[in-house]
C-alpha positions as CSV (number, residue, x, y, z in Angstrom):
1,M,0.0,0.0,0.0
2,Q,1.4,3.4,-1.0
3,N,1.6,6.1,1.6
4,S,-1.1,8.2,0.0
5,E,-3.5,5.3,0.0
6,K,-2.6,4.4,3.6
7,D,-3.0,8.0,4.8
8,H,-6.4,8.3,3.0
9,N,-7.7,5.1,4.6
10,Y,-6.8,5.8,8.2
11,K,-7.5,9.5,8.2
12,E,-10.9,8.9,6.8
13,Y,-11.4,6.2,9.4
14,L,-10.5,8.7,12.2
15,L,-13.2,11.1,10.9
16,I,-15.7,8.3,11.1
17,L,-14.5,7.4,14.6
18,K,-14.9,11.0,15.6
19,E,-18.5,11.0,14.3
20,C,-19.4,7.8,16.2
21,S,-17.7,8.7,19.6
22,P,-16.5,11.6,21.7
23,Y,-12.9,11.0,20.7
24,D,-10.7,12.9,18.3
25,F,-7.5,11.2,17.3
26,S,-6.7,13.5,14.3
27,E,-3.6,15.0,16.0
28,Y,-2.1,11.7,17.1
29,S,1.2,10.7,15.5
30,D,0.6,9.4,12.0
31,N,2.8,6.3,12.4
32,S,1.4,5.4,15.8
33,I,-2.2,5.7,14.6
34,D,-1.6,3.7,11.4
35,R,0.2,0.9,13.2
36,R,-2.5,0.6,15.8
37,I,-5.4,0.7,13.4
38,K,-3.7,-2.1,11.4
39,K,-3.3,-4.1,14.5
40,I,-7.0,-3.7,15.3
41,M,-7.9,-4.9,11.8
42,R,-5.5,-7.8,12.0
43,D,-6.7,-8.9,15.5
44,Q,-10.3,-8.7,14.5
45,G,-9.9,-10.1,11.0
46,L,-11.4,-7.1,9.4
47,N,-10.7,-5.1,6.3
48,M,-11.2,-1.3,6.3
49,E,-14.8,-1.5,5.0
50,E,-15.7,-4.0,7.8
51,L,-14.0,-1.9,10.4
52,V,-16.0,1.1,9.4
53,L,-19.2,-0.8,9.5
54,K,-18.6,-2.2,13.0
55,T,-17.6,1.3,14.2
56,R,-20.8,2.8,12.8
57,T,-23.1,0.1,14.3
58,E,-21.5,-1.3,17.5
59,P,-20.9,1.2,20.4
60,D,-19.1,-1.5,22.4
61,F,-16.7,-2.0,19.5
62,V,-15.9,1.7,19.4
63,E,-14.7,1.5,23.0
64,Q,-12.5,-1.5,22.1
65,V,-11.0,0.6,19.3
66,V,-10.3,3.5,21.7
67,E,-8.7,1.1,24.1
68,A,-6.4,-0.3,21.4
69,I,-5.4,3.1,20.1
70,T,-4.6,4.6,23.5
71,V,-2.8,1.6,25.0
72,N,0.3,2.7,26.9
73,T,3.0,0.6,28.5
74,T,4.1,1.4,32.0
75,E,5.8,-0.4,34.9
76,L,6.8,0.2,38.5
77,F,9.7,2.5,39.0
78,R,10.6,2.6,35.3
79,D,13.8,4.6,34.7
80,P,15.1,4.4,38.4
81,D,17.4,7.3,37.9
82,V,14.3,9.5,37.4
83,W,12.7,8.3,40.5
84,N,15.9,8.7,42.5
85,H,16.1,12.3,41.3
86,I,12.5,12.9,42.4
87,L,13.2,11.3,45.7
88,K,16.4,13.4,46.5
89,K,15.8,16.7,44.7
90,V,12.1,17.3,43.9
91,L,10.1,16.0,46.9
92,P,12.3,17.3,49.7
93,A,11.6,20.9,48.3
94,L,7.9,20.3,49.1
95,K,8.4,19.3,52.8
96,H,7.4,22.8,54.0
97,Q,3.9,22.5,52.4
98,K,0.8,21.5,54.2
99,K,-0.7,20.0,51.0
100,I,1.0,18.6,47.9
101,N,-1.2,18.5,44.8
102,I,-0.3,15.9,42.2
103,W,-1.8,15.0,38.8
104,H,-0.8,11.9,36.8
105,A,-2.1,12.7,33.3
106,G,-2.4,9.6,31.1
107,C,-1.8,7.3,34.2
108,S,-2.5,4.1,32.3
109,T,-2.7,1.1,34.7
110,G,-1.3,3.1,37.6
111,Q,2.2,1.7,38.3
112,E,3.8,5.2,38.2
113,V,1.1,6.5,40.5
114,Y,2.0,4.0,43.1
115,S,5.7,4.4,42.5
116,L,5.4,8.1,43.6
117,L,3.2,7.2,46.6
118,I,5.9,4.9,47.9
119,L,8.5,7.7,47.6
120,L,6.1,10.1,49.4
121,D,5.5,7.5,52.1
122,H,9.3,7.1,52.5
123,L,9.7,10.8,53.1
124,Q,6.7,10.9,55.4
125,L,4.8,13.2,53.0
126,L,2.0,10.8,51.9
127,D,-0.6,12.2,54.3
128,R,-0.2,15.7,52.7
129,A,-0.6,14.5,49.2
130,E,-3.8,15.0,47.2
131,V,-3.4,12.7,44.1
132,Y,-5.4,12.7,40.9
133,A,-4.8,10.2,38.1
134,T,-6.6,10.5,34.8
135,D,-6.7,8.4,31.6
136,I,-8.9,8.0,28.6
137,S,-9.0,4.2,29.0
138,K,-11.8,2.9,31.2
139,K,-10.1,-0.5,31.2
140,A,-6.7,0.9,32.3
141,L,-8.4,2.9,35.1
142,E,-10.2,-0.2,36.4
143,Q,-6.9,-2.0,36.7
144,A,-5.2,1.1,38.3
145,K,-7.9,1.3,40.9
146,K,-7.3,-2.4,41.8
147,G,-3.6,-1.8,42.0
148,Q,-2.8,-5.4,41.0
149,Y,-0.4,-6.6,38.3
150,F,1.1,-9.6,36.7
151,Y,4.1,-10.5,38.8
152,N,6.1,-13.6,38.0
153,F,7.6,-12.4,34.7
154,N,8.4,-9.0,36.1
155,A,9.3,-9.9,39.7
156,E,13.1,-9.5,39.5
157,K,12.9,-6.3,37.4
158,Y,10.4,-4.7,39.7
159,R,12.6,-5.4,42.7
160,E,15.7,-4.2,41.0
161,N,14.1,-0.9,39.8
162,F,12.7,-0.4,43.3
163,K,16.1,-0.8,44.9
164,A,17.9,1.4,42.4
165,S,15.3,4.2,42.9
166,F,16.4,4.5,46.5
167,E,20.2,4.5,45.7
168,G,22.0,6.5,48.4
169,E,19.1,6.0,50.8
170,T,18.0,3.3,53.2
171,V,16.1,1.0,51.0
172,P,12.6,0.2,52.4
173,D,11.1,-3.3,52.3
174,F,9.5,-3.9,48.9
175,D,7.1,-6.4,50.6
176,S,5.8,-3.8,53.0
177,Y,4.1,-2.1,50.1
178,F,3.0,-5.1,48.0
179,S,1.6,-8.5,48.6
180,A,2.8,-11.1,46.1
181,D,1.1,-14.3,45.2
182,A,3.3,-16.4,42.8
183,D,0.7,-19.1,42.4
184,K,-1.8,-16.5,41.1
185,D,0.9,-14.5,39.3
186,L,-0.3,-11.5,41.2
187,L,1.3,-8.4,42.8
188,K,-1.0,-6.1,44.7
189,I,-0.4,-2.6,46.2
190,R,-1.6,-2.0,49.7
191,T,-5.2,-1.1,49.9
192,D,-4.6,2.2,51.8
193,F,-2.5,3.3,48.8
194,S,-5.0,2.5,46.1
195,E,-7.7,4.3,48.1
196,K,-5.5,7.4,48.4
197,V,-5.9,8.2,44.7
198,Q,-8.8,9.8,42.8
199,F,-8.9,7.9,39.4
200,I,-10.9,9.8,36.8
201,K,-11.7,9.1,33.2
202,H,-10.5,12.0,31.1
203,D,-9.6,12.8,27.5
204,L,-6.4,14.8,27.7
205,V,-6.8,15.9,24.1
206,K,-10.1,17.6,24.3
207,G,-11.8,17.1,27.7
208,D,-12.2,19.9,30.2
209,L,-10.2,19.3,33.4
210,P,-12.3,17.4,36.0
211,F,-10.8,19.4,38.8
212,Y,-10.0,23.0,39.7
213,N,-6.7,22.5,41.5
214,K,-3.4,23.8,40.6
215,F,-0.6,21.3,41.0
216,D,2.9,21.0,42.5
217,L,3.7,18.0,40.4
218,I,2.3,16.9,37.0
219,F,3.4,13.5,35.6
220,C,2.8,12.8,31.9
221,R,5.4,10.2,31.0
222,N,5.5,8.6,27.5
223,V,2.2,10.0,26.4
224,L,3.3,13.1,24.3
225,I,5.3,10.9,21.9
226,Y,2.0,9.6,20.5
227,F,0.9,13.1,19.5
228,Q,1.8,15.5,16.7
229,G,3.8,18.5,17.6
230,S,0.8,20.9,17.6
231,L,-1.1,18.8,20.0
232,Q,2.0,18.3,22.2
233,S,2.2,22.1,22.5
234,K,-1.4,22.4,23.5
235,I,-1.1,19.9,26.2
236,V,2.2,21.3,27.6
237,E,0.5,24.7,27.6
238,R,-2.3,23.2,29.7
239,F,0.2,21.7,32.1
240,H,1.9,25.1,32.4
241,E,-1.3,26.8,33.2
242,N,-2.2,24.2,35.9
243,L,1.2,24.2,37.7
244,F,1.9,26.4,40.6
245,P,4.8,28.8,40.0
246,G,8.0,26.7,40.5
247,G,5.9,23.5,40.1
248,T,7.4,20.4,38.5
249,M,6.5,18.6,35.3
250,I,7.9,15.1,34.6
251,L,7.9,13.8,31.1
252,G,9.1,10.5,29.6
253,S,12.8,10.0,28.9
254,H,12.3,10.3,25.2
255,E,10.2,13.5,25.4
256,S,11.5,17.0,25.5
257,L,10.5,20.6,25.2
258,G,11.4,23.0,22.4
259,G,10.8,26.5,21.1
260,F,8.5,28.7,23.1
261,F,8.3,26.3,26.1
262,K,12.0,26.5,26.7
263,T,11.3,30.0,28.2
264,K,8.4,28.7,30.3
265,F,10.2,25.7,31.9
266,S,13.7,25.2,33.2
267,K,15.2,21.7,32.9
268,N,16.9,20.2,36.0
269,G,18.1,16.7,35.4
270,P,15.2,14.7,34.1
271,V,12.4,17.1,35.2
272,Y,11.1,20.5,34.2
273,H,10.1,23.4,36.5
274,R,7.7,26.1,35.7
275,T,9.7,29.3,35.5
276,N,8.8,32.7,36.9
277,S,10.4,35.1,39.4
278,F,11.1,32.1,41.6
279,H,13.9,30.0,40.3
280,F,14.0,26.4,41.6
281,K,17.3,25.7,43.3
282,Y,18.8,22.5,44.6
């Protein structure tokens, strides 16, 4: 299939999907969208005409398509150097605050939400945290609320990442935060942690924010890479508007800011701080 035909097919399909649902994926990355639509067709055994027909006539199928398009991989304490920086440099600067507002945008299945809660608990800041976690995927949010994950295949990696994230600190007991059941291939976060978070279904692309808070920390890791540049800018602008002066934004390791936003954020290690008359100092 030539590029022009490929673009014609999937872009026309996105218009149909927009007509049949509240979702608009027109500013998602071309390659990402094309790859995921092809996977949907392959998994369902559909050609484009059949895909369009199911989308127009089956609301439940539309939700399946949205889940497939927005799927995002995540894991506990991914990129331990980032978490170690947050532990040592970012969170201690918030110790003087009575309340710490946190938003995980595009939280997926919640592993990074719980990674941060563990750091906050380690620094005795958890009781001050008000945590919101949003995602477009209902299925992902349901798993995030449960706080339980496949364990056996990831057990060693999870524990290694956990330990590395506390480098230079007294490493807490992994098992004090999680219960593991090898027979059921299950790892579950403590219930008091999962109940600490307000999980909310939200479309980062077009939905109004479901809260009125400004935030000290906004996490949005490995989400922007799926968007075109214009949409990335819109979302970063939204983050800027919803951060307190001096607040911190944490993106994925392969995501960066350019152009106008270099004047609105200062980069410190792997994180970005909203600039103003107050300059964040370590």
